[in-house]
C-alpha positions as CSV (number, residue, x, y, z in Angstrom):
1,M,-5.7,-131.1,118.0
2,L,-7.4,-129.0,120.1
3,V,-8.7,-125.6,119.4
4,Q,-6.2,-123.7,121.5
5,Q,-3.3,-125.1,119.1
6,I,-5.4,-123.7,116.4
7,L,-5.7,-120.1,118.1
8,N,-1.8,-120.5,118.7
9,S,-1.5,-120.9,115.1
10,K,-3.0,-117.6,114.2
11,A,-1.6,-114.2,113.5
12,S,-3.5,-112.9,115.9
13,I,-6.5,-113.9,118.1
14,D,-7.9,-110.3,118.1
15,V,-11.9,-110.8,117.3
16,V,-13.5,-107.6,115.5
17,T,-16.8,-106.6,117.1
18,V,-19.2,-103.8,116.6
19,T,-21.6,-103.1,119.4
20,P,-25.8,-103.6,118.9
21,G,-27.2,-100.4,116.8
22,T,-24.3,-100.4,114.4
23,L,-25.4,-99.7,110.8
24,V,-25.0,-102.6,108.0
25,R,-23.3,-100.5,105.7
26,D,-20.6,-99.7,108.4
27,A,-20.3,-103.1,109.3
28,A,-19.9,-104.0,105.7
29,Q,-17.2,-101.2,105.3
30,L,-15.3,-102.6,108.3
31,L,-15.3,-106.2,106.9
32,A,-14.0,-105.1,103.4
33,E,-11.3,-103.1,105.4
34,K,-10.3,-105.9,107.4
35,R,-10.5,-108.2,104.7
36,I,-12.9,-110.9,106.8
37,G,-16.0,-112.8,106.6
38,T,-17.6,-111.8,109.8
39,V,-18.1,-109.2,112.6
40,V,-19.2,-110.3,116.0
41,I,-21.6,-108.2,117.6
42,S,-20.6,-107.5,121.1
43,K,-22.5,-105.2,123.9
44,T,-18.9,-105.2,125.8
45,G,-16.3,-106.5,123.2
46,E,-16.0,-109.7,125.7
47,T,-19.1,-111.4,124.8
48,A,-20.7,-112.8,121.9
49,D,-24.3,-111.3,121.7
50,G,-24.4,-111.9,117.7
51,I,-22.7,-112.6,114.6
52,L,-23.0,-111.2,111.2
53,S,-21.3,-112.7,108.1
54,E,-20.7,-111.6,104.7
55,R,-23.5,-114.0,103.4
56,D,-26.0,-112.4,106.2
57,I,-25.6,-109.3,104.2
58,V,-25.7,-110.4,100.4
59,R,-29.1,-112.4,101.4
60,E,-30.7,-109.2,102.9
61,L,-29.4,-107.2,99.6
62,A,-31.1,-109.8,97.5
63,A,-33.8,-110.0,99.5
64,H,-34.6,-106.1,99.8
65,G,-32.0,-104.1,98.0
66,A,-29.5,-101.8,99.4
67,G,-31.9,-100.0,101.9
68,C,-30.9,-102.7,103.9
69,L,-27.4,-101.2,104.5
70,A,-28.9,-98.4,106.7
71,Q,-30.4,-101.1,109.2
72,K,-28.9,-102.0,112.1
73,V,-26.8,-105.1,112.5
74,D,-29.5,-106.2,115.3
75,D,-31.9,-106.9,112.7
76,F,-29.7,-109.1,110.8
77,M,-27.5,-111.0,112.8
78,T,-27.4,-114.4,114.0
79,T,-28.4,-114.6,117.7
80,T,-28.4,-118.1,118.2
81,L,-24.6,-118.8,117.8
82,V,-22.8,-122.0,118.3
83,T,-19.5,-121.6,120.1
84,C,-16.4,-123.8,121.2
85,T,-13.9,-123.6,124.2
86,R,-9.9,-124.0,123.6
87,A,-10.3,-127.7,124.8
88,D,-12.7,-128.6,121.9
89,S,-11.1,-130.7,119.4
90,A,-10.7,-129.5,115.9
91,D,-12.7,-132.6,114.5
92,S,-15.8,-131.7,116.5
93,V,-15.6,-128.2,115.6
94,L,-14.8,-129.1,111.8
95,H,-18.1,-131.4,111.9
96,Q,-20.3,-128.8,114.1
97,M,-19.3,-126.0,111.4
98,T,-19.9,-128.3,108.3
99,E,-23.4,-129.6,109.6
100,G,-24.6,-126.2,110.7
101,R,-23.2,-124.6,107.2
102,F,-21.6,-121.7,109.0
103,R,-17.8,-120.6,108.8
104,H,-16.9,-118.9,111.7
105,M,-17.1,-119.9,115.4
106,P,-16.3,-117.6,118.4
107,V,-14.2,-119.6,121.2
108,V,-15.7,-118.9,124.6
109,E,-14.9,-119.3,128.1
110,D,-16.5,-118.5,131.5
111,G,-19.2,-116.1,129.4
112,K,-16.1,-114.5,127.8
113,M,-14.9,-115.0,124.2
114,I,-11.1,-115.2,123.7
115,G,-10.8,-116.0,120.3
116,L,-12.7,-116.7,116.9
117,I,-12.0,-119.7,114.4
118,T,-12.7,-120.2,111.0
119,I,-13.2,-123.5,108.8
120,G,-10.4,-122.8,106.9
121,D,-8.2,-122.4,110.4
122,T,-9.8,-125.6,111.5
123,V,-9.1,-127.3,107.7
124,K,-5.5,-126.1,107.9
125,A,-4.4,-127.6,111.3
126,R,-6.2,-130.7,110.2
127,L,-4.2,-130.8,107.2
128,S,-1.4,-130.0,109.2
129,E,-1.9,-132.8,111.7
130,L,-2.4,-135.4,108.8
131,A,1.1,-134.4,107.2
132,M,2.9,-134.9,110.6
133,E,1.1,-138.2,110.7
134,K,1.8,-139.3,107.4
135,D,5.3,-138.6,107.8
136,A,5.6,-140.1,111.3
137,L,4.2,-143.4,109.6
138,Q,6.4,-143.1,106.6
139,G,9.4,-143.2,109.2
140,M,8.3,-145.7,110.7
141,I,8.0,-147.8,107.6
142,M,11.3,-146.7,106.5
143,G,12.6,-147.5,109.5
144,H,13.8,-144.2,110.5
C-alpha cells in the first residue's frame, strides 16, 4: 500500500498549520479544539518548517512549568523533519515512525506539503491490506 492510498482514505487531507511566532498556548488550544496531536509550523502554509506535538508541549511543561505556554512554537518545534512522498510504501513509513519514535509525518512533494499522515492512519491501512490478503487466501483455499 502506498501513502497516496492512505491519503485517499482520509476524511480530509488538510494540514493544520500555524506560523512561526505563534504562542505555544495558542497552538495547544488549536490542538485541543481540532482534537489532533500535532501542528505543522509553516511560514507559507505550503511548507513544513517544523512540527510541534502534544508530547513536545508536555515535556516542556514538565521541565519548565506553565511559563512555557507564553513562549513561541519556534522554541520547541522539531525542525529536522522526516517526510515522505505519496509514492512511499506504508511499510516504509511505519518503519520510519516506529524507529524514530514519532507519530506524524508530513507528505511533501516538490517542496510543498500535500498532506500529513499519522501512525494510526498507517496502521489502519496496513490492517485493511492484511484483511484483504487473508480473505483472498481463504477464497483460494476454499476454491472460490
